[in-house]
C-alpha positions in Angstrom: -8.1 22.1 -8.2 -6.9 23.6 -4.9 -3.5 22.8 -3.4 -3.0 23.0 0.4 0.6 22.8 1.5 1.5 21.4 4.9 5.0 21.4 6.2 7.6 22.7 8.6 9.4 26.0 8.9 12.1 27.1 6.5 14.7 26.3 9.2 13.4 22.8 9.6 13.3 22.3 5.8 16.9 23.6 5.6 18.0 21.1 8.3 16.2 18.3 6.4 18.0 19.2 3.2 21.4 18.9 4.8 23.0 15.5 4.1 24.6 13.7 7.1 25.8 10.3 8.2 22.9 7.8 8.2 21.7 5.9 11.2 19.0 3.3 10.8 17.0 1.0 13.1 14.1 -1.4 12.4 11.6 -3.4 14.4 8.2 -5.1 14.2 5.3 -5.4 16.7 2.5 -7.9 16.6 -0.9 -6.2 16.1 -3.1 -9.3 15.7 -6.3 -9.0 17.7 -7.0 -11.7 20.2 -9.4 -14.5 19.4 -12.0 -12.8 21.6 -11.7 -9.5 19.8 -12.4 -11.0 16.3 -15.7 -10.0 14.7 -18.4 -12.7 14.4 -17.6 -13.4 10.7 -13.9 -14.1 11.3 -13.1 -17.8 11.8 -9.8 -17.7 13.6 -6.2 -16.7 12.7 -4.4 -18.0 9.7 -1.2 -15.9 10.3 -0.4 -12.9 12.4 -0.5 -9.1 11.6 2.4 -6.8 12.3 3.4 -3.2 12.3 6.9 -2.9 10.8 9.0 0.2 11.1 12.3 1.7 10.0 13.5 4.9 11.6 16.2 7.0 9.9 18.4 9.8 11.1 21.2 11.7 9.4 22.3 14.1 12.2 20.0 16.9 11.3 16.7 15.2 10.3 14.8 12.0 11.1 12.1 10.0 9.4 10.0 6.9 9.8 8.6 4.4 7.3 5.9 2.3 9.0 3.8 -0.4 7.3 0.9 -2.1 9.1 -0.9 -5.3 8.0 -4.3 -3.7 7.7 -7.0 -3.1 5.0 -6.6 0.6 5.6 -5.6 3.0 8.3 -8.1 5.8 9.1 -7.3 9.5 9.3 -7.9 9.2 13.1 -5.2 6.4 13.4 -2.8 8.3 11.2 -3.2 11.5 13.3 -2.9 9.6 16.6 0.2 7.7 15.5 2.0 10.7 13.8 1.2 13.1 16.7 2.6 10.6 19.2 5.7 9.9 17.1 6.3 13.6 16.8 5.9 14.2 20.5 7.8 11.2 21.8 10.4 10.5 19.1 10.8 14.1 17.7 10.1 12.9 14.2 8.0 15.5 12.3 4.7 14.1 11.0 5.7 15.4 7.6 8.6 12.9 7.7 6.4 9.8 8.5 5.0 7.5 5.9 2.3 5.3 7.5 1.1 2.6 5.0 -1.5 -0.1 5.1 -0.7 -3.3 3.2 -4.3 -3.5 2.2 -4.8 -7.1 3.2 -8.5 -7.9 2.9 -8.2 -10.4 5.7 -7.6 -8.1 8.7 -10.5 -6.9 10.9 -10.8 -3.2 11.2 -8.9 -1.9 14.2 -8.5 1.5 15.8 -8.4 3.4 19.1 -5.6 4.4 21.5 -4.2 0.9 22.1 -3.9 0.1 18.4 -2.1 3.4 17.8 0.1 2.7 20.7 1.2 -0.7 19.2 2.1 1.0 15.9 4.0 3.7 17.6 5.8 1.1 19.6 7.3 -0.4 16.4 8.8 3.0 15.6 10.0 3.4 19.2 11.8 0.0 19.2 13.3 0.8 15.8 14.6 4.1 17.2 16.3 2.2 20.0 18.0 -0.1 17.6 19.6 2.6 15.3 23.1 2.0 14.2 25.3 3.6 11.5 24.1 2.4 8.1 24.2 2.7 4.3 21.4 2.8 1.8 21.1 1.7 -1.9 18.3 1.3 -4.4 17.6 -1.4 -7.0 14.7 -2.9 -8.9 13.6 -6.2 -10.3 10.5 -7.8 -11.7 7.8 -10.1 -10.5 4.9 -11.5 -12.5 2.5 -12.3 -9.7 0.2 -9.4 -10.5 -2.1 -8.8 -13.4 -4.6 -6.1 -14.5 -8.0 -7.2 -13.2 -10.4 -5.4 -15.6 -11.5 -7.4 -18.6 -14.3 -8.0 -21.0 -16.4 -11.0 -20.0 -16.4 -13.4 -23.1 -20.0 -14.4 -22.5 -21.7 -11.1 -21.7 -19.2 -8.8 -23.6 -19.4 -6.5 -20.7 -16.7 -5.2 -18.3 -16.1 -7.6 -15.4 -13.3 -8.7 -13.0 -10.8 -11.1 -14.5 -7.2 -11.4 -15.6 -6.4 -9.0 -18.4 -3.0 -10.0 -19.6 -2.8 -7.1 -22.1 -3.9 -4.5 -19.6 -1.6 -2.0 -17.9 0.4 -3.6 -15.2 3.8 -2.6 -13.7 5.8 -5.7 -12.8 8.5 -3.7 -11.0 9.8 -4.7 -7.6 11.4 -1.6 -6.2 13.8 -2.2 -3.3 15.5 0.3 -1.0 18.1 -1.7 0.9 19.5 -0.4 4.2 22.5 -2.2 5.6 24.6 -1.8 8.7 28.3 -1.0 8.3 29.0 -4.7 8.7 26.6 -5.5 5.8 23.5 -6.8 7.7 20.6 -5.8 5.5 17.2 -4.2 6.1 14.8 -4.0 3.2 11.9 -1.7 2.1 10.3 -3.0 -1.1 7.4 -1.7 -3.2 5.0 -3.8 -5.3 1.6 -3.3 -6.8 -0.8 -6.2 -6.1 -4.1 -6.5 -4.2 -3.7 -8.6 -1.0 -6.9 -10.6 -1.6 -5.9 -14.2 -1.9 -7.1 -15.2 1.6 -10.2 -13.0 1.4 -12.7 -15.9 1.1 -11.3 -17.8 4.1 -12.7 -15.3 6.7 -9.5 -15.9 8.7 -7.1 -13.2 9.9 -4.2 -13.1 7.5 -1.5 -10.6 6.3 -1.9 -12.3 2.8 0.8 -11.8 0.2 2.6 -8.8 1.9 2.9 -10.7 5.2 4.0 -13.9 3.5 6.6 -12.1 1.4 8.0 -10.2 4.4 8.0 -13.2 6.6 9.8 -15.3 4.0 12.6 -12.7 3.6 13.0 -12.3 7.3 13.1 -16.0 7.9 15.7 -16.3 5.2 17.9 -14.1 7.3 17.1 -16.0 10.5 14.8 -13.1 11.6 17.8 -10.8 12.0 16.3 -8.3 9.6 13.0 -6.5 9.0 11.4 -6.5 5.5 8.9 -3.8 5.0 6.3 -3.9 2.3 5.2 -0.7 0.6 1.9 -0.9 -1.2 2.2 0.1 -4.9 -0.5 1.4 -7.1 -2.7 -1.7 -7.0 -6.1 -0.2 -7.5 -6.6 -2.3 -10.7 -4.1 -5.1 -10.0 -5.0 -8.6 -8.7 -2.9 -11.6 -8.0 -2.4 -13.4 -11.3 -3.5 -16.7 -9.9 -6.9 -16.0 -8.4 -9.1 -18.8 -9.8 -10.1 -20.2 -6.4 -11.7 -16.9 -5.5 -13.6 -16.8 -8.8 -14.8 -20.4 -8.2 -15.9 -19.7 -4.7 -17.8 -16.6 -5.8 -19.7 -18.7 -8.4 -20.6 -21.2 -5.6 -21.9 -18.4 -3.5 -23.9 -16.9 -6.4 -25.6 -20.3 -6.9 -26.3 -20.8 -3.2 -27.9 -17.4 -3.0 -29.9 -18.0 -6.1 -31.5 -21.1 -4.5 -32.8 -18.7 -1.8 -34.2 -16.4 -4.5 -31.5 -13.8 -4.1 -29.5 -12.6 -7.1 -26.0 -11.4 -6.2 -24.5 -12.1 -9.7 -23.7 -8.4 -10.1 -23.0 -7.4 -6.6 -20.2 -7.9 -4.0 -21.1 -11.1 -2.1 -21.1 -10.6 1.6 -18.0 -12.2 3.2 -18.4 -15.7 4.6 -22.1 -16.1 3.8 -23.3 -18.7 1.3 -20.4 -21.0 1.6 -20.9 -24.5 3.0 -17.5 -25.4 4.4 -18.6 -29.0 4.7 -18.7 -29.1 0.9 -15.6 -31.0 -0.2 -15.2 -28.6 -3.2 -15.3 -25.5 -1.0 -12.8 -27.1 1.4 -10.4 -27.9 -1.4 -10.6 -24.4 -2.9 -10.0 -22.8 0.5 -7.0 -25.0 1.2 -5.6 -24.1 -2.2 -6.0 -20.4 -1.2 -3.9 -21.0 1.9 -1.2 -22.6 -0.2 -1.3 -19.8 -2.7 -0.7 -17.1 -0.1 2.5 -18.9 0.8 3.6 -19.5 -2.8 3.1 -16.0 -3.9 4.9 -14.7 -0.8 7.8 -16.9 -1.6 8.0 -15.8 -5.2 7.9 -12.1 -4.3 10.3 -12.6 -1.4 12.8 -14.4 -3.7 12.8 -11.4 -6.1 13.3 -9.0 -3.2 16.3 -10.9 -2.0 17.6 -11.2 -5.6 17.4 -7.4 -6.0 19.0 -6.8 -2.6 21.9 -9.0 -3.5 22.5 -6.9 -6.6 22.6 -3.6 -4.8 26.3 -2.8 -4.5 26.3 1.0 -4.7 25.3 2.4 -1.3 25.7 5.7 0.5 26.1 6.5 4.1 25.7 10.3 3.8 22.2 11.1 2.6 19.6 13.8 2.6 16.3 13.2 4.4 13.4 15.3 3.5 9.6 15.0 4.0 6.7 17.1 2.9 2.9 16.8 2.3 0.2 18.6 0.5 -3.5 18.1 -0.1 -5.2 18.3 -3.6 -8.9 18.6 -4.1 -11.0 17.2 -6.9 -14.7 17.5 -7.8 -16.8 14.7 -6.2 -19.8 12.7 -7.3 -22.4 10.3 -5.8 -23.7 7.3 -7.6 -27.4 7.1 -8.0 -27.8 3.5 -9.5 -26.6 0.1 -8.5 -24.7 -2.8 -10.0 -21.1 -4.0 -9.5 -19.9 -3.7 -13.1 -20.7 -3.9 -16.7 -23.3 -1.1 -16.9 -23.1 2.6 -17.1 -23.2 4.4 -13.8 -25.4 7.5 -13.1 -24.3 10.2 -10.7 -25.1 13.5 -9.2 -22.6 16.1 -8.0 -21.2 15.8 -4.5 -18.8 17.6 -2.3 -15.2 18.0 -3.4 -12.8 15.2 -2.3 -9.5 15.9 -0.6 -6.5 13.6 -1.4 -3.4 13.7 0.7 0.0 13.5 -1.0 3.3 12.8 0.7 6.9 12.7 -0.1 9.8 11.1 1.7 13.2 11.6 0.1 16.1 9.4 1.2 19.1 10.5 -0.8 18.0 10.1 -4.4 15.1 7.7 -3.6 11.7 9.4 -3.8 8.7 7.7 -2.2 5.5 9.5 -3.2 2.5 8.7 -0.9 -1.2 8.8 -1.8 -3.9 8.1 0.8 -6.1 6.1 -1.5 -6.3 3.1 -3.9 -4.6 4.3 -7.1 -4.7 2.8 -10.6 -1.4 1.5 -11.9 -1.0 3.8 -14.9 -0.9 6.8 -12.6 2.2 5.4 -10.8 3.7 4.5 -14.1 3.3 8.1 -15.3 4.8 9.4 -12.1 7.9 7.2 -12.5 8.2 8.2 -16.2 8.0 11.9 -15.5 10.1 12.0 -12.3 13.7 13.2 -12.7 14.8 10.5 -10.3 15.2 6.8 -11.3 14.5 5.7 -7.8 10.9 6.8 -7.7 8.1 4.7 -6.3 4.5 5.3 -5.2 3.2 4.1 -1.8 -0.6 4.1 -1.8 -3.0 3.8 1.2 -0.5 6.0 3.0 -1.1 8.6 5.7 -4.8 8.1 6.2 -7.6 7.2 3.9 -9.3 9.5 1.4 -13.0 9.3 0.9 -12.4 9.1 -2.9 -12.9 5.3 -3.2 -10.7 4.1 -6.1 -8.7 6.6 -8.1 -8.7 5.5 -11.8 -6.5 7.0 -14.4 -8.2 9.3 -16.9 -8.4 6.7 -19.6 -10.1 4.1 -17.4 -13.1 6.4 -16.6 -14.6 5.2 -19.9 -14.8 1.6 -18.7 -17.7 0.2 -16.7 -15.5 -1.6 -14.1 -16.5 -1.9 -10.5 -13.6 0.4 -9.4 -14.6 3.1 -11.8 -18.3 2.9 -11.1 -17.7 3.1 -7.3 -15.2 6.0 -7.5 -16.4 9.2 -5.8 -14.4 11.3 -8.1 -15.5 13.0 -11.3 -13.2 12.3 -14.2 -10.4 14.6 -15.4 -8.7 15.7 -12.2 -7.1 13.1 -10.1 -4.4 11.6 -12.4 -2.7 14.9 -13.3 -3.2 16.4 -9.9 -1.6 13.4 -8.2 1.3 13.2 -10.6 2.0 16.9 -10.7 1.5 17.2 -7.0 4.1 14.6 -6.1 6.5 16.1 -8.8 6.0 19.5 -7.1 7.0 17.9 -3.8 10.1 16.4 -5.4 11.0 19.7 -7.0 10.5 21.3 -3.5 13.1 19.0 -2.1 15.5 19.9 -4.8 14.8 23.7 -4.3 15.5 23.4 -0.6 18.8 21.6 -1.4 19.8 24.4 -3.8 18.9 27.1 -1.3 21.0 25.4 1.4 23.9 24.9 -0.9 23.9 28.5 -2.0 
């Protein structure tokens, strides 16, 4: 494993380590493509996509948390956004966390205009900054479930609810509030945003529904920002409509002599929307997006209400590093249930990030991470307020990042991973812990 440290000068780090009076601003910008910009397989807009941003300053340092309703954000978009923020807003790129919600119902976007809209959310948030306080709390939500199980018929690994599998139910909330008590929320949860995936309509899915529900509850006077937890192996617990629609697709393809029973069915194809059963299942999916958003949003607000210990003088610190793990390339096919065969491939870089806000540690990883890795990070971190934000600051070419124990399972995430086993879990956990320790070391240096 090779570690590459990226960061600012010692003087900048010293400034970041100094605690000062907090100022916070938040804003959101619509990034939904127009009807004419949608790809051919998209059938309209179910709900809108947003870039949501919170900008923080403490007198000596500044930072930004930005979350975009997108499947992923490319390295090119990450570079364009952070470079512009650094140039225009004087926020170091090392102090920016740019996260995708990982909705599977957003068309891929990129380019200068897209980056400009994301930057605009941070710019507007900067303009709205006021004196503020911050506090941390956590709750629970049971809308996620481990999605790797043994099929009872084939006795092979397949995708389905595994109620006994690893699954962190924690809803972590960092609440900012103005001096008069008006709240702003950043919340972290681990679940795949895939409920609306079969509809082929633009949707922010569960993350968008939850944030919108919280914002509407406060008459749109606040911004609620989702942070994508380690959801690489986590599905919504109620996902039956998708399984049923997949079965319908498999049967429709089989009539044409095509077997997709152990493959990822192409989106939108093979579903007759005139079929009353298909229409009913799709309508239920739309209802489920709203229901799960409400359930999660209610818990976020419950946790916010219980956060009574807040601070107005906090340290802001950001840093990044890149780890490298051995790569592999799969040489056979099949979605799941069978052993994969591989050949060695080029090493894979994985970008790690840290944003420290007081005693809250947000560790970023630019990939889809299995839940046990985040649980291990929280267990080993010296700070209670530790969370992992995945799909953050670009997109690694790793594919899924399973924990070490999961590499022995023939699940579709493990089979498609471009990583050789035995490196990523410890490298990610230890790498983020090193960044956390670095923030403490700088603090000690400044204090002495």
